[in-house]
C-alpha positions as a LaTeX table, in Angstrom:
\begin{tabular}{lrrr}
\hline
Residue & $x$ (\AA) & $y$ (\AA) & $z$ (\AA) \\
\hline
Met1 & 85.75 & 153.08 & 82.36 \\
Ile2 & 84.95 & 155.13 & 79.26 \\
Asn3 & 83.77 & 158.70 & 79.83 \\
Tyr4 & 81.45 & 159.86 & 77.06 \\
Asn5 & 78.69 & 162.25 & 76.08 \\
Pro6 & 75.43 & 160.25 & 75.80 \\
Lys7 & 73.99 & 162.89 & 73.45 \\
Asp8 & 76.73 & 162.52 & 70.84 \\
Trp9 & 74.94 & 160.18 & 68.40 \\
Ile10 & 77.33 & 160.73 & 65.49 \\
Asn11 & 80.31 & 159.61 & 67.53 \\
Phe12 & 78.44 & 156.51 & 68.74 \\
Ile13 & 77.44 & 155.46 & 65.24 \\
Phe14 & 80.64 & 155.99 & 63.29 \\
His15 & 83.44 & 155.68 & 65.84 \\
Val16 & 84.89 & 152.23 & 66.60 \\
His17 & 86.51 & 152.28 & 70.05 \\
Lys18 & 88.45 & 149.62 & 71.90 \\
Ala19 & 85.34 & 148.39 & 73.74 \\
Asp20 & 83.41 & 147.74 & 70.54 \\
Thr21 & 82.64 & 144.05 & 70.26 \\
Ile22 & 83.20 & 144.03 & 66.49 \\
Arg23 & 86.94 & 143.89 & 67.22 \\
Lys24 & 86.46 & 140.52 & 68.90 \\
Leu25 & 83.78 & 139.13 & 66.61 \\
Trp26 & 84.99 & 140.00 & 63.11 \\
Pro27 & 86.84 & 136.67 & 62.51 \\
Leu28 & 83.72 & 134.74 & 63.46 \\
Met29 & 81.51 & 137.08 & 61.42 \\
Ile30 & 83.66 & 136.55 & 58.31 \\
Ser31 & 83.53 & 132.78 & 58.81 \\
Val32 & 79.75 & 132.82 & 59.14 \\
Gly33 & 79.51 & 135.04 & 56.06 \\
Ile34 & 81.57 & 132.57 & 54.01 \\
Phe35 & 79.45 & 129.69 & 55.29 \\
Ser36 & 76.25 & 131.57 & 54.37 \\
Ala37 & 77.61 & 132.29 & 50.90 \\
Ala38 & 78.39 & 128.58 & 50.39 \\
Ile39 & 74.88 & 127.54 & 51.44 \\
Ala40 & 73.31 & 130.18 & 49.19 \\
Tyr41 & 75.44 & 129.12 & 46.22 \\
Leu42 & 74.58 & 125.42 & 46.61 \\
Glu43 & 70.87 & 126.09 & 47.05 \\
Leu44 & 70.43 & 128.62 & 44.26 \\
Asn45 & 72.53 & 126.78 & 41.68 \\
Phe46 & 72.29 & 123.08 & 42.46 \\
Leu47 & 69.97 & 121.85 & 45.21 \\
Lys48 & 66.84 & 123.92 & 44.45 \\
Leu49 & 65.25 & 122.82 & 47.72 \\
Gly50 & 63.22 & 126.00 & 47.87 \\
Glu51 & 60.76 & 124.54 & 45.40 \\
Ser52 & 59.31 & 122.47 & 48.25 \\
Asn53 & 56.64 & 124.31 & 50.22 \\
Tyr54 & 57.59 & 122.43 & 53.38 \\
Leu55 & 61.19 & 123.59 & 53.35 \\
Lys56 & 60.13 & 127.18 & 52.72 \\
Asn57 & 58.50 & 127.18 & 56.15 \\
Val58 & 61.74 & 126.38 & 57.97 \\
Ser59 & 62.09 & 130.08 & 58.79 \\
Met60 & 59.08 & 129.76 & 61.11 \\
Met61 & 61.32 & 127.82 & 63.50 \\
His62 & 63.75 & 130.72 & 63.62 \\
Asn63 & 60.95 & 133.14 & 64.43 \\
Leu64 & 60.04 & 131.08 & 67.48 \\
Leu65 & 63.63 & 130.49 & 68.57 \\
Gly66 & 64.44 & 134.17 & 68.07 \\
Phe67 & 61.80 & 135.08 & 70.66 \\
Val68 & 63.23 & 132.56 & 73.13 \\
Ile69 & 66.82 & 133.69 & 72.67 \\
Ser70 & 65.83 & 137.33 & 73.10 \\
Leu71 & 64.31 & 136.50 & 76.51 \\
Leu72 & 67.49 & 134.66 & 77.55 \\
Leu73 & 69.73 & 137.55 & 76.48 \\
Val74 & 67.57 & 140.13 & 78.27 \\
Phe75 & 67.80 & 138.11 & 81.48 \\
Arg76 & 71.55 & 137.64 & 81.00 \\
Thr77 & 72.16 & 141.35 & 80.41 \\
Asn78 & 70.01 & 142.46 & 83.34 \\
Thr79 & 71.77 & 140.03 & 85.67 \\
Ser80 & 75.20 & 141.31 & 84.68 \\
Tyr81 & 74.14 & 144.96 & 84.95 \\
Asp82 & 72.76 & 144.31 & 88.43 \\
Arg83 & 76.21 & 143.04 & 89.45 \\
Trp84 & 77.86 & 146.09 & 87.85 \\
Trp85 & 75.53 & 148.51 & 89.59 \\
Glu86 & 75.85 & 146.76 & 92.96 \\
Gly87 & 79.63 & 147.03 & 92.62 \\
Arg88 & 79.27 & 150.76 & 91.98 \\
Arg89 & 77.09 & 151.14 & 95.08 \\
Leu90 & 79.66 & 149.30 & 97.20 \\
Leu91 & 82.46 & 151.55 & 95.95 \\
Gly92 & 80.29 & 154.57 & 96.67 \\
Ser93 & 79.79 & 153.27 & 100.19 \\
Leu94 & 83.56 & 152.83 & 100.52 \\
Thr95 & 84.03 & 156.49 & 99.59 \\
Asn96 & 81.40 & 157.68 & 102.06 \\
Val97 & 82.66 & 155.53 & 104.92 \\
Ser98 & 86.24 & 156.71 & 104.34 \\
Arg99 & 85.21 & 160.36 & 104.35 \\
Asn100 & 83.00 & 159.99 & 107.43 \\
Phe101 & 85.73 & 158.13 & 109.28 \\
Ala102 & 88.26 & 160.87 & 108.46 \\
Ile103 & 85.81 & 163.59 & 109.55 \\
Lys104 & 85.31 & 161.85 & 112.92 \\
Ile105 & 89.05 & 161.43 & 113.43 \\
Arg106 & 89.59 & 165.11 & 112.71 \\
Ser107 & 86.81 & 166.12 & 115.10 \\
Leu108 & 88.48 & 164.18 & 117.93 \\
Lys109 & 91.56 & 166.45 & 117.70 \\
Leu110 & 94.00 & 163.64 & 118.31 \\
Ala111 & 97.77 & 163.90 & 118.40 \\
Glu112 & 99.58 & 164.45 & 115.12 \\
Glu113 & 100.96 & 160.93 & 115.04 \\
His114 & 97.46 & 159.48 & 115.11 \\
Asn115 & 96.27 & 161.80 & 112.34 \\
Thr116 & 99.28 & 160.74 & 110.27 \\
Phe117 & 98.43 & 157.09 & 110.82 \\
Phe118 & 94.79 & 157.43 & 109.78 \\
Asn119 & 95.69 & 159.70 & 106.86 \\
Tyr120 & 97.75 & 156.76 & 105.60 \\
Ala121 & 95.60 & 153.82 & 106.74 \\
Ile122 & 92.18 & 154.88 & 105.43 \\
Pro123 & 93.24 & 155.33 & 101.77 \\
Lys124 & 95.49 & 152.30 & 102.09 \\
Tyr125 & 92.43 & 150.15 & 102.73 \\
Ala126 & 90.85 & 151.37 & 99.50 \\
Phe127 & 94.01 & 150.60 & 97.50 \\
Ala128 & 94.40 & 147.24 & 99.22 \\
Leu129 & 90.82 & 146.30 & 98.35 \\
Lys130 & 91.28 & 147.37 & 94.74 \\
Glu131 & 94.39 & 145.26 & 94.24 \\
His132 & 92.88 & 142.38 & 96.20 \\
Leu133 & 89.94 & 142.29 & 93.79 \\
Arg134 & 92.41 & 142.33 & 90.89 \\
Glu135 & 94.52 & 139.63 & 92.55 \\
Lys136 & 97.63 & 141.82 & 92.78 \\
Gln137 & 99.88 & 142.83 & 95.66 \\
Tyr138 & 100.43 & 146.58 & 95.22 \\
Phe139 & 98.34 & 148.58 & 97.68 \\
Gly140 & 99.00 & 152.29 & 97.41 \\
Lys141 & 101.32 & 154.58 & 99.35 \\
Asn142 & 104.79 & 153.33 & 100.20 \\
Ser143 & 105.08 & 153.39 & 104.00 \\
Leu144 & 105.85 & 151.18 & 106.97 \\
Leu145 & 103.08 & 152.61 & 109.16 \\
Ile146 & 101.24 & 149.34 & 108.54 \\
Glu147 & 103.15 & 146.14 & 107.98 \\
Val148 & 101.31 & 143.50 & 105.97 \\
Asp149 & 101.98 & 139.93 & 104.96 \\
Gly150 & 101.62 & 139.71 & 101.18 \\
Gly151 & 100.62 & 136.06 & 101.40 \\
Lys152 & 97.48 & 136.80 & 103.39 \\
His153 & 94.26 & 138.81 & 102.99 \\
Ile154 & 95.70 & 142.35 & 102.83 \\
Pro155 & 92.43 & 144.33 & 103.29 \\
Asn156 & 91.75 & 142.36 & 106.48 \\
Gln157 & 95.25 & 143.16 & 107.76 \\
Val158 & 94.77 & 146.88 & 107.10 \\
Ala159 & 91.34 & 146.86 & 108.76 \\
Ala160 & 92.80 & 145.00 & 111.74 \\
Ser161 & 95.53 & 147.64 & 112.09 \\
Ile162 & 92.95 & 150.44 & 112.00 \\
Ser163 & 90.79 & 148.64 & 114.57 \\
Ser164 & 93.79 & 148.03 & 116.84 \\
Arg165 & 94.74 & 151.71 & 116.76 \\
Val166 & 91.17 & 152.72 & 117.64 \\
Phe167 & 91.07 & 150.34 & 120.62 \\
Asp168 & 94.49 & 151.56 & 121.74 \\
Leu169 & 93.17 & 155.11 & 121.73 \\
Gln170 & 90.32 & 154.06 & 124.01 \\
Ala171 & 92.64 & 152.09 & 126.29 \\
Ser172 & 94.94 & 155.10 & 126.70 \\
Gly173 & 92.00 & 157.37 & 127.51 \\
Glu174 & 92.30 & 159.54 & 124.39 \\
Ile175 & 88.76 & 158.65 & 123.30 \\
Ser176 & 85.73 & 157.57 & 125.29 \\
Gln177 & 83.83 & 154.29 & 125.14 \\
Glu178 & 81.05 & 155.95 & 123.18 \\
Gln179 & 83.51 & 157.33 & 120.63 \\
Leu180 & 85.06 & 153.88 & 120.33 \\
Ile181 & 81.68 & 152.40 & 119.42 \\
Ile182 & 81.11 & 155.07 & 116.76 \\
Leu183 & 84.54 & 154.61 & 115.16 \\
Asn184 & 84.36 & 150.84 & 115.33 \\
Gly185 & 81.12 & 150.95 & 113.32 \\
Asp186 & 82.99 & 152.54 & 110.41 \\
Val187 & 85.71 & 149.87 & 110.55 \\
Gln188 & 83.05 & 147.17 & 110.43 \\
Gln189 & 81.50 & 148.79 & 107.38 \\
Leu190 & 84.85 & 148.58 & 105.58 \\
Thr191 & 84.87 & 144.82 & 106.08 \\
Asp192 & 81.24 & 144.53 & 104.97 \\
Ile193 & 82.07 & 146.40 & 101.75 \\
Cys194 & 85.00 & 144.09 & 101.10 \\
Gly195 & 82.77 & 141.04 & 101.56 \\
Gly196 & 80.19 & 142.43 & 99.14 \\
Cys197 & 82.82 & 143.05 & 96.47 \\
Glu198 & 84.27 & 139.58 & 96.94 \\
Arg199 & 80.82 & 138.07 & 96.54 \\
Ile200 & 80.42 & 139.76 & 93.15 \\
Lys201 & 83.88 & 138.78 & 91.94 \\
Arg202 & 83.85 & 135.16 & 93.09 \\
Thr203 & 80.30 & 134.22 & 92.14 \\
Pro204 & 80.14 & 134.14 & 88.33 \\
Ile205 & 77.05 & 133.15 & 86.40 \\
Pro206 & 76.60 & 129.34 & 86.53 \\
Tyr207 & 78.71 & 127.58 & 83.91 \\
Ser208 & 75.86 & 125.55 & 82.43 \\
Tyr209 & 73.77 & 128.68 & 81.88 \\
Ser210 & 76.59 & 130.58 & 80.18 \\
Ala211 & 77.55 & 127.59 & 78.01 \\
Phe212 & 73.94 & 127.04 & 76.95 \\
Ile213 & 73.51 & 130.64 & 75.79 \\
Lys214 & 76.68 & 130.46 & 73.68 \\
Lys215 & 75.67 & 127.15 & 72.10 \\
Phe216 & 72.14 & 128.40 & 71.50 \\
Ile217 & 73.40 & 131.54 & 69.74 \\
Phe218 & 75.81 & 129.52 & 67.59 \\
Ile219 & 73.22 & 126.93 & 66.53 \\
Tyr220 & 70.60 & 129.61 & 65.88 \\
Val221 & 72.93 & 131.68 & 63.67 \\
Ile222 & 74.47 & 128.74 & 61.81 \\
Thr223 & 71.04 & 127.46 & 60.79 \\
Leu224 & 69.73 & 130.82 & 59.59 \\
Pro225 & 71.07 & 130.42 & 56.01 \\
Phe226 & 69.14 & 127.15 & 55.60 \\
Gly227 & 65.85 & 128.83 & 56.45 \\
Trp228 & 66.31 & 132.25 & 54.84 \\
Val229 & 68.15 & 131.45 & 51.62 \\
Phe230 & 64.86 & 130.54 & 49.92 \\
Ser231 & 63.48 & 134.06 & 50.33 \\
Leu232 & 66.61 & 136.22 & 50.64 \\
Gly233 & 69.03 & 134.53 & 48.27 \\
Tyr234 & 72.54 & 135.95 & 48.48 \\
Phe235 & 71.36 & 138.63 & 50.89 \\
Val236 & 71.90 & 136.06 & 53.66 \\
Val237 & 75.64 & 136.73 & 53.31 \\
Pro238 & 75.56 & 140.19 & 55.00 \\
Ile239 & 72.42 & 139.62 & 57.08 \\
Val240 & 73.45 & 136.47 & 58.98 \\
Pro241 & 76.81 & 137.88 & 60.20 \\
Phe242 & 75.01 & 141.03 & 61.31 \\
Ile243 & 72.57 & 138.97 & 63.38 \\
Leu244 & 75.53 & 137.13 & 64.89 \\
Tyr245 & 77.11 & 140.49 & 65.74 \\
Val246 & 73.98 & 141.69 & 67.54 \\
Leu247 & 73.34 & 138.53 & 69.56 \\
Ala248 & 76.95 & 137.72 & 70.42 \\
Ser249 & 77.68 & 141.35 & 71.37 \\
Leu250 & 75.03 & 141.24 & 74.07 \\
Glu251 & 76.66 & 138.13 & 75.53 \\
Leu252 & 80.16 & 139.67 & 75.35 \\
Ile253 & 79.02 & 142.86 & 77.06 \\
Ala254 & 77.33 & 140.85 & 79.80 \\
Glu255 & 80.53 & 138.84 & 80.33 \\
Glu256 & 82.59 & 142.01 & 80.62 \\
Ile257 & 80.47 & 143.86 & 83.16 \\
Glu258 & 79.62 & 140.92 & 85.43 \\
Asn259 & 83.05 & 141.41 & 87.06 \\
Pro260 & 83.21 & 145.23 & 87.25 \\
Phe261 & 86.44 & 145.66 & 89.21 \\
Gly262 & 88.96 & 144.86 & 86.47 \\
Leu263 & 90.63 & 146.91 & 83.76 \\
Asp264 & 88.19 & 146.39 & 80.87 \\
Ala265 & 86.83 & 149.43 & 79.06 \\
Asn266 & 83.38 & 149.13 & 80.65 \\
Asp267 & 84.53 & 148.28 & 84.18 \\
Leu268 & 84.09 & 150.65 & 87.09 \\
Pro269 & 86.58 & 153.52 & 87.61 \\
Val270 & 88.11 & 151.87 & 90.68 \\
Asp271 & 91.48 & 153.64 & 90.31 \\
Glu272 & 89.82 & 157.05 & 90.16 \\
Ile273 & 87.66 & 156.27 & 93.20 \\
Cys274 & 90.71 & 155.19 & 95.25 \\
Asn275 & 92.64 & 158.30 & 94.22 \\
Asn276 & 89.71 & 160.50 & 95.25 \\
Ile277 & 89.54 & 158.79 & 98.65 \\
Glu278 & 93.26 & 159.43 & 99.13 \\
Lys279 & 92.84 & 163.07 & 98.11 \\
His280 & 89.79 & 163.82 & 100.25 \\
Val281 & 91.09 & 162.05 & 103.36 \\
Gly282 & 94.36 & 163.95 & 103.01 \\
Glu283 & 92.48 & 167.25 & 102.80 \\
Leu284 & 90.69 & 166.42 & 106.06 \\
Leu285 & 93.60 & 165.08 & 108.11 \\
Asn286 & 96.63 & 167.02 & 106.89 \\
\hline
\end{tabular}
């Protein structure tokens, strides 16, 4: 995730960073510019179709379609941002649950071996969830306090180990039944958070909807020179690629943030959140 000063307008306007969509779109923008130049050259020097009053009104179609495409892109962007923000709320809940769980374990004044286990297991769940969402196998601290099978759902295995230790504490009389219920509620919340994150990751926007927006943008932009060359002339060469940049950038940004747990520039700071959980739990239980 990029950390920035929202009040620094100069840097926003003139600095091109790695998340800027122009890096991805410039080949397509150049191609559209060349296409627009070819259409303008043929019309202004050979075809002379602009002399017909009917053809001059072709731009009215683009005015109507521009309104429709703006509504589609607004809906698309809002939908993706909702997924991004829900992911941030889930990670915030993961941080709070981890801290609260560590505070309760510390308040119970358990034996050192139990504190050592939870000091390892609670952050391990956060790391396991992070790598699970990124479809990797690395999950944080190197220890054998919890043995996991890499071919299975690792966050579930870590949560099961935490739950087993809590029930063992109750069975041995080190915590009461009421304390077991309180601690078990935190373990259940960990699993709920994992399910919410998986729902975001594994439920992309419907294919037909995404494909339609891309086709609509392409057809809209590629027909702009035919409607605007009569009034703009060779000015369609810079204007049409710029319109492509604006419309396609909104779609690219929406694609990037709809899965917010990856390593893209605008994704959530999952690594930082996991490291903070590890730090804060260690401060409580060491």
